[in-house]
N, C-alpha and C positions, 0 to 999 in steps of 0.2 A: 121153420116154421115159426114163424114171427108172431106173437101175438098183440098187437097194441095195449096198451093198458088207459090210454089215451080215452077217458072218460072220466062220471062222476062218481064220486066218491061219499060217503057220509061222514059227515066230521065231526068228532064230540070230541070237547074242550074239557079232555081228562083234570077231577080235578076243584074242577067251578060249575057255577050254576048257570053257565052260557050254553044256552038253549044249541044240539043242533044243529046243524043244516049241510048243504052240499058240495062239495069243494070242485072244483071242474080241473082235473089231471091232465096237463102239466097245469101249475097255477100255483099262487102262494092264498093262504088267506088274511093276507094284508089287503093284496090287490081285488081279490073275489069280496070285499068287505063284509064277512062273514063273520068276522071278532067283530066288536061292540064297538062304536064310533067315540074316540076319548073327545071330552069338552076340552083336553089340555093343548093349548098353543103355546110349541115352544121358539124361544124366541135368541136360540145358541143353533140352530139347525131348519132345515125343512123339513114341517110337520108329517109323520104315518098320522094319518087320522083313523087306522084299525089295528097301532101298535102290538103286538099280544108276543108275551112270553111266555111260556111255560111248555107243556105238553099237548098235543093234540091227535088221536087216533080216526085214520083212514079208513073205511071198511069199505067191500065191495065183493058180492058173491055174486061170481061168475063160472062160465062153461069151459074146464081146460077140458081136449080131447087128451083121450086115452093113446095107449097103443110108441110113443116115443121113450127113446130110454132116456133123454135128459129133459129136467127143463130148468132154465137159470132165469133168475127174475135180475133184468138190471134198472139201476133208478139213476141216472145221470148225473144228478145234484141233487143234496137235500142237504138237513141239518144232520143232528145225530137219529136213527133209525134203529130198528125193531121191529123185524118182522115179524108175523104169524100168520100159521096157512092153518084154518077149522083150528084155530085155538090152541096147536101146536105152537110154540117158542123155536125158531129156523136159527135166529142169528140176530147181530148186531154189528150195525156199522156206523163210526163216527167221522170217518171223512170230510171236510170240506171243500175238498177238490178233486175227487174219486169217487168215478159211478161206486153208486153201491150194490156187490154183486152177488147173488144169493141162491143155491144148490141147494130148490125144492124136489128134487125127485124123489126122496123117499118121504116127504112129506102128503102124495099125492095120494090118495085113496079110492079116491070119486071123480068123477066131471062136474058134479055143482061144489061149487070148490067157496069156503070164506076167505080172502085175504085181508090180512086188518097189517096197518102199515102204521108204525108207532112214532112222530116226530117232535123230537126233543129240541128245542132251541133256549133254553137256557143256560144247561150244565155242561157248558163245553170242558175240554180237558185243556184249554187254553184258552185265553181273550176273543181270540180269533181276527185280531188287527181289523182292515177295512175291509174282510167276510163278512164282515157281521155287525159293522161300527153304526151307530145312525147318525152320524154325521153325512155318512156316503150312500150305500147301495140299501141301510136299513138290513135290523135284526130280521130278517123275510122268514118264516114259517112255510113248509108245503116241498113239494115235488116240481123241478125244471128239469128239461130238456126231454131225451129221450128218454122214454119209461116203456120196458116192455118185457115178456116172457118168450127166451127163443126153447122151443121147443124141437130135440135135434136125436138122430139113432147114428146110432155105431160111433162116431167123433165128429169133434164140433170146433171150430176155431173159438179158441178162449182169446188171444189179443195177437195183433202183426205189428211190427214195427221197423222203419227203415232206419240205416247207418249212410251217409253219405261220406265216402273219401275223396276229398276236393284233388288233392295230389294225384293220387289213382284212378279218379275219372269213374271211381265205380261205387255201388251200394251195398251193404249187406241186407239183405232181407231177414229177417227174423220172425218166426210165426209158433206161436206157443198153440200146440193144438191138443184135447184131451178124448183121449179112447177109452173107452168102455172094453175094448176086447184089445191088451198091449201087442199081441201076438200079429192080428190083420194088419195088412198093407194100405196104407192111403196116397193115391196119388196129390200133388201140388199143382195148380195150373196157375201162371203168372203173366197175366199180360200187360204189357206199359205203355201208355199213351203221357202224350206231355200237352200240359196246357197254361194258359197265360191268364189272366184279366183283357179283356177286348180293351185295347189301346184308351178310348173315349173315355173309360174310367180309369186309367191310369194316368190321365191328363192330369195335374196339377189343379187347374181348374173347373174340374170335370163338373156337373152338378149333380151331387147325390141324394136328391129329393126320393126317386124312387124308391130308394132304400128306407124310406123314412117306419112305413108301416110297421118295417120286421125289429126294430128297434122300439116304439113306441106304444102301437098295438097288443095288448096287455096277452092277448090270444095269440098272437103271432109270436112274438116275442118270447115265451114261456116252452115254444118246443124248439126240438132241437133244430139243425139243419137240413133242411131237404134239398138233398142234393139234386135232383129232378129238375128244380128251380132255381139252382145255381148254374146251372149247367147253362142255363139263359145269357149269363153274362159271364159266360169263359170261351176262349179260343181254343180248341183242343185237336189236336195230330193222332189221331189213334195210331198206334200199333210202331210207336217208336223203336221197339227195340223187339226182336222175332219172339212170338211168346215163348216162354217159359215151362217145362212140362217136369216135374222128379216124383219120382216113386220111393216112397219109407214105408220102412218097416223096422219095427222093434222089440223086442226082449223085457221080459219086466226088467232083466236085472241091468240094465245099463242105461247108460246116462247121455250117453252119444251117439249118434247115430252117421254111421256112413253112406253115402249115394253118390254113385256116377258122376262123371265131367262137370261137378262144380268144386270149389273151394270147399270145405269145411271148417268152418268159424266155432270153437268150440263155448261157445253159449253159457259160460259158467254163469253170471251175473244175471241173464233174463230174467224179467220180472212176471207177473200173472199177477191179476186180484181175483182169480178163483176165489171161491170161499171155501174151505173145508171145515164141515163143521163135526163136532164131536157125536156121534153117533149114542154113546151114554148121555144125552144131555137129557134132562126132563126139565117139568114148567118151570123150576126155580133158579135153574142154569142153564144161561144162554151164553154161547160162547162167543167172544170177541177178537175176530181175525179176518182184517179186509186188506192180508197180501200173504197170503200164501204161509209156507211154513218158512218161519223166517230163524237167521243166526246172523245176530251183528247189523239187523237191518237189511240183509240180504235175504233174497230167497233161493232156496238149493236148488238148482237146476232138477226136474225130474225127481226129488226128495217124495213126490206123489210120484210111483211109477206108473199114473194114468194120464199125466199131464208133461208131456214132450217139447222139446224145445228145439225147432231146426231153422240154421239159419246157411243161405245161400248168396256166395258175392255176384252180383250182376255189373258185368263188363258196361259203362254207357257210352263207351266206345263204338260200341259195333251197329250203331246207328248210322243208316247210311244220311242221316240228316242233320249231321256234327251232334256234338256237347253243348248241352244247354245251362246258363249257371245261370244262379239264384241271386240275384243282387236288388240293390235300391233302386235301379231303374229298371231293369228287365227281369220282372221274378219270374222266373219258369219254376214249375212244379213239376218230377215226376210223378206219375198215379200208377200205382199197381195194383190191379184186380186180381184178389187173392180167390181161386175156387178150391174149395177140400172136396177129392171126389173118391170113392170107392173103388176095390180093382176092376169092376165093369164100368167106369167113365161116369156113374151116376153120381151127381152135386152134394155134396151131404151138406157144405154151408158153404159160403160166402162172404168176403168181406174187404176194404179196402185197405190201402196204405200212401203215405205222402212222402216224397222228403222234396229236397231240394237239393243241387251241388252247389255248396258254398263251403268258404272257411272265412273262420272271424278270431282272428290271431293277437297277440302281442307283440307287440318290438318294442321293447324301450318303452318309452312313454306315448307311442300311438298305438293308434286300432287298424289293425290291414283287413279289410274285408275284400275275400281275393287277393292277395296281394296287393292289395290298392289300399293309401291310405284314407278312413274314412272319418268325417266329424258328426258324434253324435248330437243331433239337434233334438233332444229330450224334451218330453213332458209328463207330468206326473199323472197317474191314472188311479183315480181308489175307487173304482166302480159307482161312480156316482150315475142314477140314470133314475131322474126325477117323474116320470110320467107312470115307470113301472114299479120302480122301487128295489127291483133286482136288474142285474146284468143280464145283455140280451143271449137267446142259446142256440143264435144260427147264425150262420156267416154275414149274410145279408144285413143282421142288425147291427153285426160290428164293421162291416163296409161303409156305411152314412156315418157315424161317428168318425171313421180313419180316415175316410176321402175327407173329410172338415179337416183334419188334422195337418195332413199333407198340404191342404192348399196353403195353409199358414206356415207351410214350411218344417214342417214336422218330420224325421227321419227314425224315432224312436221313442216308446213306450218302456216308462217305469211303473209297472204296477207296485206300489205303495203297501207292504203290507198284508199280498194276496195275490192269487194265481186265478186268471179269469178262467171262463169254459174254454175248450176247445174250441169253442166256435171263434173266440179275440181270436186265437195261434193263426186257423187257417186264413181267416181276414186278413191276419199281418201277412201271412205268408202269401197268398195274392197282392198285394200293394207292396210288399219291399219294406216293410217295417220291421226292424230289430226289437226285440223282446228283451228287457228283465225282469222276471217274474223271483218272488220276493216270498216265502216262507211268510206263517201268518201270526209274527210274532212280534212286537213292541216290547221290548222289556229289558232280562237279562238273562246272559248264560253260561255257565257254572260246570266247576268238576264235579264227580261223584261226591267228594270229602268236601265238597265249602258248605258253608254255612247258607242256608237259602236255597240249597238245590232242589228242587222240585223235578224230582222225578218221571210223575205222570207227566206232566208237562213235556218235557225233553225227551221222551222218550216219545211221546206223541207226535209230537214238532221233527224230531229227527225220520220218523215212517213216512210223514205227508212231505214230506223233501224227498224221500227216495220216489214217494206215488209222483211228484212234479215229472220229475225226470224221467221215469219208467215211460207214465201219459203221454208228457208233449213233448219230450226232443227231437221228437222225428220231425218235427216240424223246425222247416230253416228260421223259418223267425225268432225260435227263443233259442239265443245265442246265448245269452246273459243270466244268472243265479244269484241270488243273494239270500243270506238265512235270514233276512226282517229287516226293520228299519232303527235306527237308532239304537242296537245293542249294548249293553255293558256286560260287566261280568267280568268271566276270565277270557283273554283271547288266544290263551294256547287251548282253551275247550272248544272255541270256534274253529281252532286250525283244525283240530281233532275232528271236528264235525266234517268240515270242507274235505278233509283226507277221505272220511267213507265217499263221500259224494262224488270223490275223482276216481275214486275205485271201478264204481258205475260205471261213469259216462266222463271221460277223460276230454273230453271233445265242446265240452262248456267251456266258457270263460266264470269261472268263479270269483265271488269279493266274499265278508264273512258279512256283511251287511250294508245299507245307507246310514251314514253319518253315524257309525260306533264309532264309540267312544268320546266323543266330540269335544272337547277342549284337550284329550288328550290320546288322540288316533293312533292307531299302531298299523303295521301289515306284517303281517304273518305269512310263512314260505309259501304256504298254499294259497293265497291271496294271489289273482289273476291280475284284478284290478283293483283301483281304490274311488270311494264314492262318498265324496265328505264337504265338507264346508271350509276346513280350515288343517294347517299342519300343526299349529301352533296358536296360542292364543290371539298373536297379530298377523300371524301366517295367513291371511284372510285369500279364500279363491272364487267367493263372489262377492256381489256387492253392497249388499243391504242384509240387516239382522233384525231380530228383535235383541231393543235395547236391553235386556235382562241378559242375551247373550251375548255380550258387548266386550270388546269393539265395535262400531260401526263400520258398516264400511264404506268403500272408497265414494258410492254416489252419493250416500247418504251425507259425507263429511267434508265431501270435496267441491268446489265451484266445478260445474258439468265441462268435460275435456275430454278429449277422443283419441288420448295418446296411454292410456291405461292398458296393463298386463299383466297377469298374475303371474309370470314368466320368476320373477325376481322371489316369490312367496314361492312356488313349486318344488324349482332348481335353485335355491340360494347357492349352492355351490358352482353354479356353475355362471348367475347372472348377477352380475353387481350394478351394470348403469340403469337398468330398470330399478334396482332400489332405490336408488337417488333420485330418479325421476318420482316413482310412485311415492317416495317420500319428502318431497321439498317442503320448505317451511311455506307458509302464507295460510296454512290450511286454515278456515276458520272455527272458532267454535262448535264443538261436536255436539248430536242430539243431547246427548246424556248428563254436559253438564249445562245446557240449555232446558233440563225436563222440567215440566211442573213443581212450581217451587214449593206447592203444596205437599209432595210427598217429602220423603226420607232425603237426604243430600248425606247419606253416609256413603264412604268412597266405597266402589267394587270390589272386591279380595283380588289381592294380585299373587296369580296363577302363573307367571313368569317362571317361578319353581313350582311345581307342582304338590300340595299338601296332600295328604292320602286321599282324603275325599273333598267333594263338593257340593257343591246344590243348584241342580241345573233344573232348567224345562220339560219337562216331560208329558208331550201330548197337552191336555190344558191344563195341567197340574204341575204340580215339583216334585225331585227326586235327591234325596243324598246317593250321592256315586260313588266309587271309588277309581282313583286316577291310576293310570296303567303305565304309566311313562317318565319319565323325564330327559329324555336327548332328544336330542334334534331329528327329526322323519326327513328323511330322504328318498321321494318314491322313484322306484326304477321301474315301474308297471306304469300303464298307461293310468292316468286320474281324471274322473268326472265330476264336476262341480253340483255339489244336492241343492235342490227345490230353491234355486235363484230366482229370480225377481218376489213374488208376494207384494206385490207395490198396489195398494189400498186406492178403489176408486168408492166414489158416492154411488148411493143405490140408482138405477132405473125405477125409477117407482110403476111406469108403464108395465115393466116385466110380469108385477103380479099377476093378471089375470093372463099368464099364460101357463101357469101353472094347474092344468084342466086332469092330470094326474094322479097316482097315488101318492104323492106327495105337494105338502098344499105349501106357498110362501108365507107364514103367517109370520116369520122372521124378519122380510122386509116389510108387511104390512107395520109390522111395529115400529122399524124405523119412518116408516112415513108418517103414523100418528104423531110420531115424536116430532117429527118436520111440522108439521101441522102444530100443533102444541106451541111449537117454539116460533111461530110464524115464520119458518123457512121454507113452506111448501113452494111458495111463488119461484121461489131461487131455486128450486130442486133440478129443473134440468139445463140450467145454465153449472149450476154444480155438477152435474154428470159428466159431462160434455169437458170442463175445464179442467176439474179432476182426472179426467179420462185421457187428456192430450197429454197430461204431466206424466202421469203412469206411461204411454206409448214412451215418450223420451227417454225413461230412468227404463225399460224395458231394452231400447235400439242400444241405449250405452252396454246394457247388461249383455247383449246380445253380442255384440263388436268387437267389444273388450275378450268375450272369450274366442272368440272367433282368432281374435290377431295374440291370441298365446299359444304360442308353439309347443309348449309342453302341457298341455289342455288337449285332453282327446274326445269330450263334448261336453256336454253342459243337458240338466234338467229341469226344463222350466217350473216354476209352482205359480201358478199357471196358463197353460192357453182358457181354460176354462175355472170358473169361478168355484169356487170351495164354499156349498154351501151350509160348513156344518163349520163345529168348533168356533164360534163365534158370529157367523157369518162372516167368511173372507169373501171380498167381492175383489177380487185380485185378477179375472181373468181379462183375456183380449174379448172372449164371449161369453156366454153367461153359463148358467149353470147344468140349459137345456140345448148347450153348444149353437147359438145365434151371437151371429155377430151381434155385440155392441152397440155397431156402427159409431166406436172410436178410430178407428183404424181401415184401409180396405186390405183384403188380404196381399193385392200384389206392392201394396207400399211396406208392410211387416215383411214381406219375402226380400225386400232390399237388405234388411239386415241378417235375413236369416234363411239363406238355400245354398243350394250347391255351390254354386257362384255367389260370390258378394263381393262389390269392388267400395273399398274402401279409405276416406281419410283420414291419416293421422296425424292430429296436430292438439296441441295445448289448450288454447283458450277459444271463443267463440266472439271476444268481444276484442275488435280492435281502430284504428284511427283512419280516419281517411288520408288516402294515400302511400299506406302502411303497402309494402310488402310481403306479402301474406307466404307462408312458404310453408307446406303439410308433406308428411311421407305418404306414398299412394302404396294399396297394399291391393292384394284381391288373395281373400280365402280359396283356394279353387277343390273343391273337391266333384268337378261333374266325370262322370264315367268318360266322354270325350273329351279331349285336346286339342284344339282349336289350333291350329298353324298361324302364323301371321298376326295375333289381334292387336289391336293397337287400344290405347287408355287414353279417355279425353275430359278432360276437366275445364269447364265452363262458369268466370263467377259472373252472374247476373243478378245485375238491380231494379228498382221499381223507381224510377225517379218524380213517376206521378201517377200513381195508383189507379187515378180519377176517369184519366186519358189513355185514349187509345193511340197504340202506334203501330206501325205495320208489320208483321211476322218477319221475323230476318233470322236468317240461316246462316250457320260458323262454316267456315270455307274447311273443307275436310283437308284439302292440298296442301296447309297452310305449312309454314317448315314448322319441323319436327323438335328441332334444335334448339329453337327458343318460344317463348313465350308468342302468342300471337293474337293481334284483339281483330274481334270482330267486327264486321261492316255495319256500325251504326247508321240504321235508316230509319230516320224519325218523321216522314213522309206522314202528313195525317190523313186517316183511315176512317171516318166515324164509323164507317160499318162492319169494322172489325169488330171480331169474336174476343175479347178481354180475356175469356175463359177457357178458349182453346186448350188444348193440355193433350197428347199423347200417353195410353197406355200400353205397355209393348207386353208380349206375352209370348216367352223365352222358348215354349215349350210346343209352338206352334210357327215359331219363326214369322212370325210378321212382321215385324218391327225392323226397321231397315234404320240405318245412319240417316239417309234422307228424311225418315218420321222424328229427329231430332226439332224440336217445336222451340223457337220463341217465341212465349204470346206476346202480342201487339202493346202491351203496356211493360215490356221489360226490355234492358239493354243487356246486351252482353258486354262486360267490363274488359274481360278478358280470357283468353282460353290457351290450353294446353295439348299437345296432344304425344303421346312416346307411344315408341313401340315396345310392345311387351317382348321377348326375350325368349328361346322357345321353353316349353314348360317340359319337364321331363317326367316328372310325377305329379300327385295330386299333393295338396298342402298349402303355403301361405308362403306366397310371392309380394315381393317387396321391391319398389321400382325406386329410381331416383328423384329425388325431391325435386319436385315443380314448386314455382316463387309466381302468383299470381296478385297483381296490383288493384287496391282498392283504388275506387274513385276518390279525386279531391273533393271536397263540398266543406261545406260550413254547420252541416243540419244532421240530426241521426237518420240513419240509414239501414233499412234491414236488406239482406243479400242472401243468395241461395248460390252454394254451391253443388254444382250439378255434377255427377261423374257416371261414365261411360266403358261399358269392356265392349268391344264391336270387333265383330270376326272379316275373314279377308274379305266374305260376300256382303258388308256392309251390314250383316246379322246382329240385332242389339242382343248380345249375350246376359249381361246385369249391369243394372244401373244404380244410384242412390243419388243422395241429397240433403244437406245439410244446410240449415238458417243459422246464417253470422249475421254480425252488428258491428255498426261501425258508430263511433262517438268520436267527436273532434275532443282534443285536449282540455284539461281545465285550465284559467289563465292564474297565474301566479297572484292575482290579484284578488279570485275570487278563494284561493286556498289561505289568503290570508283572514279575508272577510270570515270566511268560515268558522276558523281558527277562535274567532270569536262570539262564532253562534252566531254571526250576520247582527251584531249589536248594534252597525253601523245601518243595519236597512230600516228602515220604519214597517216593513210590511212583513216582517220576520220576525216572530220570537218563539224564545223554548219555553216560555212559561206561560200557563193555563192562568195565572193571576193577571199577568200580561193582556194576553188577547182578550181574555173579556174588557178590561179599560180598554182596548183599541176598537172593538164594536162598540162600547155604550158611547166613543167617542165619534163616531159613526163610518172606523177605517176600517177596511177588509185585511185579513190579516193570516199568514201561514206560519201554524203553529206546530213545530218540530216538539214533540210530544216526547220528555225526558220520562228514566224507567220509574224515577221516584215520583213523579206525576199521575203517572200509569199501571198504577199499582192492581188494576182490575183488567188483567191484560195476559195474553200466552205468547211465549216466546216465538218465536218466528222462526222456522225451519221451511228448505226449500223442498226437500224430497217427500215427496207422499209418503203416510204412514207406510209399514209394515206390517200387511196380515190382518188383523183387524186389531181395533182400541180396545174393547171390552176385555179380551179374552186373553193378551199380554199386560193389560193394567194390572188384575186381576195376580194375575203371577209374580209380576215384579214387586208388585207389593208385598203378597208372602213371601217371598226370597227377602224382602226389606230391598230395594234396589229403585232409582229413579223412574219413574211413570214415563213414560214417551210422549213426546208434543203431542200427536194424534192428529194433524194436521193434514190435509190434503191438497195443499198446493193455494192459488190464487185463483178469483174469478173477476177479471177486469171489464169494467165498461170501458171497450175502447174505443166509445164515440164522445166519450166525456172531454169538453173544451178543456179541461183540466190537464189531458194528458194529450193534447193537439199536436205538439212539435216531439212527443217523446218516439214514439213510435213503437208500437206494442201492438200485439194481439192480446184476447181475449183471455190466456192461461199464462202459467208463467212460464217463461223461457230463459236460458243462461243471462239475457239482461235485466232479471229480476234477483238472481241470486244472491249478490253483496245487500243490496235493498231488504231483501227479505230477511238474510239473517242478520242485519243488522236492526231489526224493529221488534216490539213485542205485540201483537194487535190487542184492540180495544176488546173487551167482551159487551155489546151491545146489545145483552138481554133486554128485555123488557121494554122496548124501544121500536121506534120505527126506520131506524136510521138507514138509510139504503146505502153502505160504503161505495165510493168509487173505485175501487181496489176491495175487497174484501177476502179474509183466508178461510178457507172453506175447513169447516168441523167437522171429523168423521159424523155420521149420521146417530152413532148412540147417544153423546153426549150434546151435538145440533147446538154449539154456543152460536150465536150472530157474533161474526168478527170483523172486525175492521183495523186494515190496513190505511188506508186513506179515504176520509170519508171528510165530507162538506155540511154545516150543521148552520143553521142560524138560530139566537137565545132571542124570543118572544121579548118582543119590546124594543126590542134593536133592528136597525137598518141593514149592519153590515152584516159581514160571513166571516167564520173559522175557518179554514181549511185545515182539517188536522190530518198530520202525516207523523203513524208514528214510527216509522225510522230515524235513524240516526242519520241524517244526510248530511246535517257539519260534519261530522268524524269522517264520513266518508270522502268529502271533498279532501277532507286535509290531507286525506290517505293518498288523492288522486285517482280517484275510480273514476273513471270517465262517466257510467250511465249514472250516476248518485248526480251529478252535475247536471247534465241532459234531462233527468228528472226535476232537478230545483229547479231549472228555467222554465218550462214548462208552468209550473204549477206558478211559479211567480210571476210568470204574463198571466196567468188566470188571473190570479188573485187583485192585480191590478187593473183588470178592466174592470170597468164601474158600471157594465149593465148589470141588470136583473138578472140573477142566478137562480133557474127557475126550478133547479133540481136540489135546492139545499133543502136541508133537511130540519125542520121547526121542531125544536124542543124549549120545556122549559128550565132555568135559574136550577131547580134543583133535582133533574135530572144530570146538568152540568156538574152539578158539584155531587151527586152520584157517582157520576162515571170518573173524575177525575180528584186527584189529593193534589191540591194548590197550595205551592209554596213560595 
């Protein structure tokens, strides 16, 4: 019999003057708003308006029927709890991830019973990682999930778990049974069914909206999984195996039990969460035991002779329906309905267990899922759920978030320093998502005899690790175990910890943690895979870093390129050519050398030869740590890059009103107030979209570079979702509520992040008219189905006149594959053609075919090529013969698009991708010579502010290339958007006496300005701006009304008005000064084609004698304040 405790409890706040109130259980005091309303508004994270830290007592008088032999209270998830029955202390549990189980049998003396549950969310044995962090799910207090009293007679099931054996195609079902009379016989009946999420939900483009209430409705999200509701969304095959029935008996001195017709597996390490309380306890002495009788962290099977473990082998090949595997494409689950019966056949207790038939193994640097290579397209998850302030406790709530993630190409979740509820694993089981779960630690791990060893914390966390394995390892989605986040201490101690876990369950893949020992990583014999950001100071395996953790990554320091891989940094023993490619000369000044000049310019410490200690960024602070290794680390296990991305965008202030739940976006509102104060709010919409467009380009590079790296097994993005804490890091494609920001469509994003991705690998986005553009086609092919007779098609598309519409043109599929082929250029006029027509394909539905490849009416196919793809034997990266396409001849700058398609033999489009390329004419030698003198021979150009004033006073417009020495009130130009968020890392850099990052977010460009008429630009940063930006210093235009033609977007915390290109008119003059803060003369001297194109466009505009309506009028006083004339 199950007695639900879902009801109202009296809640008193111990040791405070806060009045008592009622709390609906399951629920939290924050979500119920019974804690006092705080007036504090957090600016570094979302605000919990009813934040409370301390002890509360939940009380409820209720009738518990007598006559049962056993009474067990189960609380699925809480904080530190103590249970009292009629004032008598029963026990204490402090697990943050395991159910709190209390045997109250001996404490019940009457039907009318007072149940009291004390909850402490303050005095944790460890900080708790993201299980208790206010940066993510909050430090809630209360009770969540299933809460009940289980009343049983004779015997009951304590736990049931399943271990699948992929190679033998069998499953081992372990059932732990508590028996009040050990000599009695019990029957165990097992019925097996097969289930899978309905195909309409497995489709990546499925609409998850019907599950939203399960995540956001507090009263629903707090409850455990309702299996009856869940069945509505499942395809279930009953009786997949013949029902099994076993008879068991035991004697009090036995620890293993033989049974006929089944193979017995000695469950020596079977774990139970049964509470054994000390019968001699009094009110002042409460036993602290959530894990049974233990020895070295391992429960001794049947050490209590009343708790017995039975294990059965079930042959999954016995089904006439075949064997069904679990993977990321067809995630089938075997469901075991288990009945415990007495000798007469009466059911004493029932439960369920699930498993999936899968194998995740390390094979050198590869990961194999069911013997097929898999690339983990992961994301970080820190349990951020702003509507409720806690993670949903039901599977449907997790289906909502995980279906959204799959829509964006995700097949892997890394839970940062936390373990989610069982419901998350179940949802991942149903969707085919691979989970890495971590212990709740973000600190150091030491040997017992080392200084700083914290016995209480480490023993507690060790037990949490065993609980995690015991409770969740049956889930096929739980494949990977990590000890924590960014750990330091003693590598051998972590290896020893892993060895203990691997004894319990050798089938999981284990790692000592994510990004452990940051600057001096190591690999222990117990590590099955490696998660990190580097193998030495300069062997980097992601594209971006905080400046204090430098050196910076290639996306931050190199011109945009599409040929970078991490192979040489992962396996320098095997790769030499890529080392040369990745480190080719010509890389411009890094962010660190162009950091804010107002900060310290002390050089970073040289740690190529590690010192004994170093100062590191640690969360939102700094920490002095010991370095552990001086040897070059060569990994021979799978490598996964850690927390990749972190490309910041400007806030979307319209998002603020969406936070109608427990957490409020006062941090984003504070940024909005700052924008208003600085006079930039009118530009907020443009800044958001344009910074986002740059961030999406950065993510594209990061993802494709990872997919192209043959020695990389996966990457974990930080993040698909904004991280609303640690300074407010708006680094997501989605906001904190998992809503699409509108920066890119899921389909476009998946072009670079899916089971099949077609890529072009090339060095530069900038080319010359008539040039033969050569690239290496590559396919990252990880689809389960390998299609025969595929073709790879490349098309180079130009936009000769975007204001005109020309007829749709189709390329000839039957063109000669042995050479490049021109498409039929039909330019017949058709004024009714749709210039915006395009095709969205959906590989999951196979709705798009080759014939759906449309060239819009204002486009021309300049060149194309088709390659037959050789037969693919196995999933992985496929490199095809190089392709050469010819850029069209011309004398004007032109934007082009490279389109790629992978097409099967039935003309279905399996994958597509696009790249924007630019064509700029060469710089004439005469212009190079003139630029070398700063255009001294051109009356319309000057590099002197004083000369510019003189010219406009004489009535002449002038183009002012402002030199740094006169542009002292300025910020260094950097192309890549800021890392994570400016205020947090500014503080960290200052405390470490290191340079502060530039902190800008790309460009916001008035593409309609006549000054840019012939330059050919969009409204945001693209590769054609890289050289121009990195040679610039944007003027700080605060306290002016100057609206730049090309504005540099500052981070929302600092909110400078920044101008790279702007036009001013000094009061009292009729002429105009067009100010450009980039050193265009130097770039032209260096033969930078796009700089010359910009110069031509600007000069043409300056020479235009018509009235410049958009010039910003300023006083001479403002001019003198802005510039230091020399």
